[in-house]
C-alpha positions as CSV (number, residue, x, y, z in Angstrom):
1,M,169.5,-82.1,45.3
2,K,171.2,-79.5,43.2
3,R,173.8,-79.0,45.9
4,Y,174.4,-82.7,46.3
5,L,174.7,-83.1,42.5
6,A,177.2,-80.2,42.3
7,L,179.2,-81.7,45.1
8,F,179.2,-85.1,43.4
9,L,180.3,-83.7,40.0
10,S,183.1,-81.7,41.8
11,L,184.4,-84.9,43.4
12,V,184.3,-86.8,40.1
13,M,186.3,-84.0,38.4
14,I,188.8,-84.1,41.2
15,L,189.2,-87.9,41.0
16,C,189.5,-87.8,37.2
17,A,192.2,-85.2,37.4
18,L,194.3,-87.3,39.8
19,P,197.0,-89.4,38.1
20,L,196.1,-93.0,39.0
21,A,199.7,-94.0,39.0
22,I,200.6,-92.1,42.1
23,A,198.3,-93.9,44.4
24,E,200.0,-95.0,47.7
25,D,199.4,-98.6,46.9
26,V,200.9,-98.5,43.4
27,E,201.6,-101.9,42.0
28,N,205.3,-102.8,41.7
29,P,205.7,-106.0,39.6
30,Y,209.5,-105.5,39.6
31,E,209.9,-105.5,43.4
32,D,211.6,-108.9,43.4
33,D,214.2,-107.4,40.9
34,G,215.2,-104.7,43.4
35,I,213.2,-102.0,41.7
36,V,211.9,-99.4,44.2
37,I,209.2,-96.8,43.8
38,Y,210.6,-93.3,44.2
39,R,208.6,-91.0,46.4
40,D,208.9,-87.3,47.4
41,A,209.5,-85.8,50.8
42,D,205.8,-86.3,51.7
43,G,205.9,-90.0,50.8
44,N,203.9,-89.6,47.6
45,V,205.1,-91.3,44.4
46,I,206.9,-88.8,42.3
47,D,204.6,-87.3,39.7
48,L,206.0,-85.7,36.6
49,G,202.7,-84.2,35.7
50,G,202.2,-85.9,32.4
51,M,205.4,-84.4,31.0
52,E,206.3,-85.4,27.5
53,I,210.0,-85.8,26.8
54,T,211.7,-86.3,23.5
55,V,215.2,-87.8,23.1
56,C,216.4,-86.3,19.8
57,D,218.5,-88.3,17.5
58,W,218.8,-88.7,13.7
59,W,218.0,-92.4,13.2
60,S,215.1,-93.7,15.4
61,S,211.5,-94.2,15.1
62,D,209.4,-93.7,18.2
63,W,210.2,-96.7,20.5
64,H,206.5,-96.9,21.4
65,D,205.7,-97.7,17.7
66,D,208.3,-100.4,17.3
67,E,206.8,-103.9,17.9
68,P,209.2,-105.9,20.1
69,T,210.7,-108.8,18.2
70,T,212.6,-110.6,21.0
71,A,211.8,-111.5,24.6
72,A,214.2,-108.9,25.8
73,G,212.6,-106.3,23.6
74,E,209.2,-107.1,24.9
75,A,210.4,-107.0,28.5
76,T,212.0,-103.6,27.9
77,Y,208.8,-102.3,26.3
78,D,206.7,-103.5,29.3
79,Y,209.1,-102.1,31.8
80,R,209.3,-98.6,30.2
81,T,205.5,-98.5,29.9
82,W,205.2,-99.3,33.6
83,L,207.6,-96.5,34.4
84,E,205.6,-94.0,32.4
85,E,202.4,-95.0,34.1
86,T,203.9,-95.0,37.6
87,Y,205.5,-91.6,37.3
88,N,203.1,-90.0,34.9
89,F,205.3,-89.1,32.0
90,K,205.8,-90.1,28.4
91,I,209.2,-90.4,26.7
92,V,210.1,-91.1,23.1
93,Q,213.3,-91.3,21.2
94,R,212.8,-90.2,17.7
95,N,214.5,-89.0,14.5
96,A,214.1,-85.2,15.2
97,T,217.1,-83.9,13.3
98,T,219.8,-84.9,10.9
99,W,223.4,-85.8,11.6
100,N,224.6,-82.6,10.0
101,D,221.9,-80.4,11.5
102,S,222.0,-81.8,15.0
103,P,224.5,-79.3,16.5
104,S,222.9,-76.2,15.0
105,D,219.4,-77.4,15.8
106,F,220.4,-78.0,19.4
107,T,222.2,-74.6,19.6
108,N,219.2,-72.8,18.3
109,F,216.9,-74.3,20.9
110,A,219.4,-74.0,23.8
111,T,219.8,-70.3,22.9
112,T,216.2,-69.3,22.5
113,G,214.4,-71.9,24.7
114,G,211.0,-73.4,24.1
115,D,208.2,-75.5,25.5
116,E,209.6,-78.8,24.4
117,N,211.4,-81.1,26.9
118,Y,214.5,-82.5,25.3
119,V,217.4,-84.8,25.9
120,W,219.5,-84.1,22.9
121,I,222.0,-86.6,21.3
122,L,225.0,-84.9,19.6
123,P,227.5,-86.7,17.4
124,A,231.1,-87.2,18.4
125,G,233.2,-84.2,17.6
126,A,230.2,-81.9,17.2
127,Y,229.7,-81.0,20.8
128,L,232.8,-78.8,21.5
129,A,231.3,-75.5,20.4
130,P,228.1,-75.7,22.4
131,F,230.0,-77.1,25.4
132,K,232.3,-74.1,25.4
133,A,229.4,-71.7,24.9
134,G,227.8,-73.0,28.1
135,L,224.7,-74.5,26.5
136,F,224.8,-77.8,28.4
137,Y,223.1,-78.1,31.7
138,D,225.3,-79.1,34.6
139,L,224.1,-82.6,35.3
140,S,226.2,-82.9,38.5
141,T,223.6,-80.6,40.2
142,L,220.8,-83.1,39.6
143,D,220.6,-85.5,42.5
144,C,218.6,-88.0,40.5
145,L,221.7,-88.9,38.5
146,D,224.5,-91.0,40.0
147,F,227.4,-91.1,37.7
148,S,229.2,-93.7,39.8
149,D,226.6,-96.2,38.5
150,E,228.3,-98.6,36.1
151,K,225.7,-97.9,33.4
152,W,227.3,-94.5,32.7
153,N,230.1,-94.3,30.2
154,G,233.0,-92.8,32.2
155,T,234.9,-91.7,29.1
156,V,232.1,-89.4,28.1
157,T,231.5,-88.0,31.5
158,G,235.2,-87.4,31.9
159,L,235.5,-85.6,28.6
160,L,232.4,-83.4,29.4
161,S,233.5,-82.5,32.9
162,K,234.8,-79.0,33.8
163,D,235.5,-77.3,37.1
164,G,233.6,-80.0,39.0
165,G,230.6,-80.0,36.8
166,I,229.4,-82.8,34.4
167,Y,227.8,-81.6,31.2
168,G,227.3,-84.7,29.1
169,M,226.3,-88.3,29.6
170,R,226.0,-91.7,27.8
171,P,224.2,-94.6,29.5
172,E,225.6,-97.1,27.0
173,K,228.9,-98.9,26.4
174,P,231.2,-97.3,23.9
175,E,230.8,-98.2,20.3
176,P,233.6,-100.4,18.9
177,R,235.8,-98.5,16.5
178,K,239.1,-99.1,14.6
179,G,240.5,-102.6,14.3
180,V,242.1,-104.9,11.7
181,F,239.9,-106.8,9.3
182,F,241.6,-109.9,7.8
183,N,240.8,-112.0,4.7
184,K,240.8,-115.6,5.7
185,R,241.3,-117.1,2.2
186,L,244.4,-114.9,1.6
187,L,245.8,-115.9,5.0
188,N,245.3,-119.6,4.2
189,D,246.9,-119.1,0.8
190,A,250.0,-117.7,2.5
191,G,250.1,-120.7,4.9
192,V,248.6,-118.9,7.9
193,D,245.7,-120.3,9.9
194,P,243.3,-117.4,10.4
195,E,242.4,-118.7,13.8
196,E,246.0,-118.0,14.9
197,I,245.2,-114.2,14.7
198,Y,242.4,-114.6,17.3
199,D,244.6,-117.0,19.3
200,L,247.4,-114.4,19.5
201,Q,245.0,-111.7,20.5
202,A,243.5,-114.0,23.2
203,K,247.0,-114.7,24.7
204,G,248.0,-111.1,24.6
205,E,250.6,-111.7,21.9
206,W,249.0,-109.8,19.1
207,T,251.8,-107.2,19.0
208,W,253.5,-104.9,16.4
209,E,256.1,-107.7,16.0
210,A,253.5,-110.3,15.3
211,F,251.7,-108.0,12.9
212,E,254.9,-107.3,11.0
213,A,255.7,-111.0,10.8
214,L,252.2,-111.6,9.3
215,C,252.7,-108.8,6.8
216,E,256.0,-110.2,5.7
217,K,254.3,-113.6,4.9
218,L,251.4,-111.9,3.1
219,T,253.6,-109.7,0.9
220,R,254.7,-111.9,-2.0
221,D,255.8,-112.4,-5.5
222,T,253.2,-115.0,-6.5
223,D,254.3,-115.4,-10.1
224,N,258.1,-115.5,-9.4
225,D,259.0,-112.6,-11.8
226,G,261.0,-110.8,-9.2
227,V,258.3,-108.1,-8.6
228,I,256.0,-108.0,-5.6
229,D,252.4,-108.5,-6.8
230,R,250.6,-109.2,-3.6
231,Y,250.8,-106.7,-0.7
232,A,249.6,-107.4,2.8
233,M,247.5,-104.4,3.5
234,M,245.8,-101.2,2.3
235,S,244.0,-98.7,4.6
236,F,242.9,-95.1,4.7
237,S,245.6,-93.0,6.2
238,S,243.2,-91.4,8.7
239,H,242.3,-94.8,10.0
240,L,245.7,-96.4,10.0
241,L,247.9,-93.7,11.6
242,P,245.6,-92.8,14.5
243,A,245.1,-96.6,15.2
244,A,248.9,-97.0,15.4
245,L,249.3,-94.1,17.7
246,V,246.5,-95.3,20.1
247,S,248.0,-98.8,20.1
248,N,251.1,-97.3,21.7
249,G,249.2,-95.1,24.2
250,A,249.9,-92.0,22.1
251,G,247.8,-89.1,20.8
252,F,248.2,-85.6,19.4
253,V,246.9,-84.1,22.7
254,Q,247.2,-85.5,26.2
255,V,246.2,-84.2,29.6
256,D,248.7,-83.5,32.4
257,E,248.4,-84.1,36.2
258,N,246.7,-80.7,36.5
259,G,244.0,-81.5,34.0
260,K,245.5,-79.3,31.3
261,Y,245.9,-80.2,27.6
262,Y,249.4,-80.4,26.2
263,N,250.9,-81.0,22.7
264,A,252.0,-84.7,22.7
265,A,253.0,-85.0,19.1
266,E,256.7,-84.9,19.9
267,T,256.7,-87.4,22.7
268,D,258.7,-90.6,22.5
269,A,255.6,-92.8,22.4
270,F,254.1,-90.7,19.5
271,L,257.2,-90.6,17.3
272,E,257.9,-94.3,18.0
273,A,254.4,-95.2,16.7
274,M,254.6,-92.9,13.7
275,N,258.0,-94.1,12.6
276,W,257.0,-97.7,13.0
277,V,253.7,-97.4,11.1
278,M,255.3,-95.4,8.2
279,D,257.9,-98.1,7.9
280,M,255.1,-100.6,7.6
281,V,253.4,-98.5,4.9
282,S,256.6,-98.4,2.9
283,K,257.2,-102.1,3.0
284,Y,253.8,-103.8,3.0
285,E,251.0,-101.4,1.8
286,M,249.6,-101.6,-1.7
287,K,249.3,-98.3,-3.6
288,A,246.1,-97.3,-5.3
289,P,246.0,-97.4,-9.1
290,E,246.4,-94.0,-10.7
291,G,243.1,-92.2,-11.0
292,A,241.4,-94.4,-8.4
293,E,238.7,-93.1,-6.1
294,W,239.8,-91.9,-2.6
295,N,238.1,-95.0,-1.0
296,Y,239.7,-97.5,-3.4
297,F,241.1,-99.2,-0.3
298,E,237.6,-100.5,0.6
299,S,237.0,-102.3,-2.7
300,A,240.6,-103.6,-2.6
301,F,239.8,-105.5,0.6
302,I,236.3,-106.5,-0.5
303,N,237.7,-107.9,-3.8
304,G,240.5,-109.8,-2.1
305,E,243.4,-107.7,-3.4
306,V,244.8,-107.3,0.1
307,A,244.5,-109.4,3.2
308,L,244.6,-106.8,6.0
309,Q,242.7,-103.5,6.4
310,V,242.5,-101.1,9.4
311,H,238.9,-99.8,9.5
312,E,236.1,-98.9,11.7
313,D,233.8,-101.6,13.1
314,Y,230.9,-100.3,11.0
315,F,232.8,-101.4,7.8
316,A,231.5,-104.9,8.5
317,G,228.1,-103.7,7.4
318,S,229.5,-103.2,3.9
319,L,230.9,-106.7,3.6
320,A,227.6,-108.7,3.3
321,N,228.4,-109.6,-0.4
322,M,232.1,-110.1,0.1
323,E,233.0,-113.5,-1.4
324,D,235.8,-114.4,1.0
325,D,235.3,-114.9,4.8
326,Y,236.8,-112.3,7.1
327,G,237.7,-111.7,10.7
328,F,238.2,-108.7,13.0
329,V,240.7,-108.1,15.7
330,F,242.2,-105.1,17.6
331,F,245.0,-103.2,16.1
332,P,248.1,-104.9,17.6
333,K,249.5,-103.4,20.8
334,G,252.7,-101.3,20.8
335,P,255.6,-101.7,23.2
336,R,254.4,-98.9,25.5
337,A,250.9,-100.3,25.9
338,K,249.9,-102.8,28.6
339,T,246.8,-104.0,26.6
340,Y,245.0,-103.6,23.3
341,L,243.7,-100.0,22.9
342,Y,241.3,-98.2,20.6
343,A,239.8,-94.7,20.8
344,P,236.0,-94.5,21.3
345,S,234.2,-91.7,19.4
346,D,230.7,-91.8,20.9
347,N,227.6,-89.7,20.6
348,I,226.7,-87.9,23.8
349,M,223.4,-87.0,25.5
350,V,222.9,-83.5,26.9
351,I,220.1,-81.4,28.5
352,P,219.8,-77.8,27.3
353,A,221.0,-75.3,29.9
354,C,218.1,-73.0,29.2
355,Y,215.8,-75.1,31.5
356,D,215.2,-74.1,35.1
357,A,216.3,-76.5,37.8
358,D,212.9,-78.2,38.4
359,R,212.4,-78.9,34.7
360,A,215.9,-80.2,34.2
361,W,215.5,-82.5,37.2
362,K,212.3,-84.0,35.9
363,I,213.8,-84.6,32.5
364,A,216.9,-86.2,34.0
365,F,214.8,-88.3,36.4
366,A,212.7,-89.7,33.5
367,Y,215.7,-90.3,31.2
368,N,217.6,-92.0,34.0
369,L,214.7,-94.5,34.5
370,F,214.2,-94.9,30.7
371,T,217.8,-96.0,30.3
372,N,218.1,-98.3,33.3
373,P,218.7,-102.0,32.5
374,T,215.5,-104.0,32.0
375,P,214.8,-106.1,35.1
376,G,215.8,-109.7,34.4
377,Y,218.2,-108.8,31.5
378,T,221.0,-106.9,33.3
379,D,223.6,-109.5,32.3
380,S,222.2,-110.4,29.0
381,D,224.2,-110.9,25.8
382,D,221.3,-109.7,23.6
383,W,223.4,-106.8,22.4
384,K,225.5,-109.3,20.4
385,N,222.6,-110.2,18.1
386,G,223.2,-107.2,15.8
387,Y,226.9,-107.9,15.6
388,Y,226.3,-111.6,14.8
389,Q,224.3,-110.5,11.7
390,K,227.3,-108.4,10.5
391,Y,230.2,-110.7,11.1
392,R,231.0,-114.0,9.6
393,D,232.4,-115.6,12.7
394,E,231.5,-115.6,16.4
395,R,235.1,-114.9,17.6
396,A,235.0,-111.4,16.1
397,V,232.0,-110.7,18.4
398,D,232.6,-112.8,21.4
399,E,236.3,-111.8,21.7
400,T,237.1,-108.6,19.8
401,I,233.9,-106.6,20.1
402,T,233.3,-107.8,23.6
403,M,236.7,-106.5,24.7
404,M,236.2,-103.2,23.0
405,R,233.2,-102.5,25.3
406,E,235.4,-102.7,28.4
407,P,237.0,-99.6,29.9
408,E,240.6,-100.9,30.1
409,H,240.7,-101.0,26.3
410,Q,239.6,-97.4,25.7
411,F,241.9,-94.6,25.0
412,V,240.8,-91.0,25.2
413,W,241.4,-89.0,22.0
414,Y,241.7,-85.5,23.5
415,S,242.4,-83.6,20.2
416,D,238.6,-83.8,19.6
417,M,238.3,-81.4,22.6
418,V,240.6,-78.7,21.2
419,T,239.2,-76.3,18.6
420,G,241.3,-75.9,15.5
421,Y,242.8,-79.4,15.1
422,D,242.3,-80.8,11.6
423,L,244.5,-83.8,11.8
424,G,244.2,-84.9,8.2
425,S,245.2,-81.7,6.5
426,Q,247.5,-80.5,9.4
427,Y,249.5,-83.7,9.8
428,I,248.4,-87.1,8.6
429,W,248.1,-86.7,4.8
430,D,251.6,-85.1,4.4
431,V,253.3,-87.7,6.6
432,Y,251.4,-90.6,4.9
433,A,252.5,-89.3,1.5
434,Q,256.1,-89.3,2.8
435,A,256.4,-85.6,2.0
436,T,257.9,-85.1,5.4
437,T,258.9,-87.1,8.4
438,P,256.7,-87.4,11.5
439,A,259.2,-85.4,13.6
440,E,259.5,-82.6,11.0
441,K,255.8,-82.3,10.6
442,A,255.2,-82.2,14.3
443,E,257.9,-79.5,14.6
444,S,256.3,-77.4,11.9
445,M,252.9,-77.5,13.6
446,R,254.2,-76.9,17.1
447,G,253.3,-73.2,17.3
448,T,249.9,-73.5,15.6
449,W,248.8,-76.4,17.9
450,Q,250.2,-74.7,21.0
451,A,248.0,-71.7,20.3
452,Y,244.9,-74.0,20.0
453,I,245.8,-75.7,23.2
454,D,246.4,-72.4,25.1
455,E,243.0,-71.2,24.1
456,A,241.4,-74.5,25.1
457,N,243.1,-74.4,28.5
458,A,242.1,-70.8,29.0
459,N,238.5,-71.6,28.4
């Protein structure tokens, strides 16, 4: 009896230790949606051994702790829970660092290693140093990731590619960025139907010429004293000038046919855009009152002092209490551009290079599943709900924001990938203040920028 009891207890311990989710007859409620069960070479369901994985950001609570508030949210929760049970892992995305500390926290971990299993999110512009230091795992070596899948952001994988390897990923559409906010009341006061701006954009006719014609109507002497008292626009120089460059297919740094960076600040497209936008500034931009705060331009738009402002999409979140209604369109396209363009500036997701191949593969496998579209919601417009809460009209979301998510409207801003560039202090502020011309400033920076580019190309 003692031997039978010992044998029985041993069998119980073995059965309890087996992860139930890897049984051969594992239930697949998503089979009709084309979801397959991944198995190893022996035909067993892949078992990640109870691995706990953290996706580190600086804004989230654990997704497990968030009660779903929509049908799509509930479906996503259920799907991810099923994935965890099927493959025996747990994954959470949580606020594990701060925006400022994220690069240094990642670098410390990737340098020293640790027991934690991480996918790390790094802010745009903060990944260059760890990338050059070799701290990102080469994702192209992990066969569980297929970067030809449409869910992956090609701009990010392109930027973080080197010598055939891929070192960063983003399983999300790019975030909308710089565009033109317009005050509908002020447009109406000047005899312009605000819907015409959207109509021009929809027809492909929202051009530099159309923008200048609008600015001319909006810049007025409203009290007939011979002095202009109403200007069309006011923007931050570091928003306005880059937006104008991108709209003409121009940037400070470009890539040649050999994949090498080169200084593009003296090309025809660049100088054409800079000369045009500075002419617009001299004619139609309101100047800040003496002693005003650096961001006076924001209150000028909110208070209805100017009708047009070039700003990032997130500015809409600051307009909840704005009295006047407003809209949002692309920056108008320049003569050298085939369509409307903006420059994404997205966070990226990386896996620390300190992991061995098996551990990196398991983390990537789980993260790939975690970020797949929820079955039944692959073509959903649920992403629009957050934008509808920010904007006053649907056309800003259904037309402008929707287009900004598509690859043909995205322009790569390569200067973010070259160490040393500080565009504000090195170029934009002096040109915007008309202390020098665009061509003169580019010439004066030629040697400095070339040294930065040479170093980037060498590395």
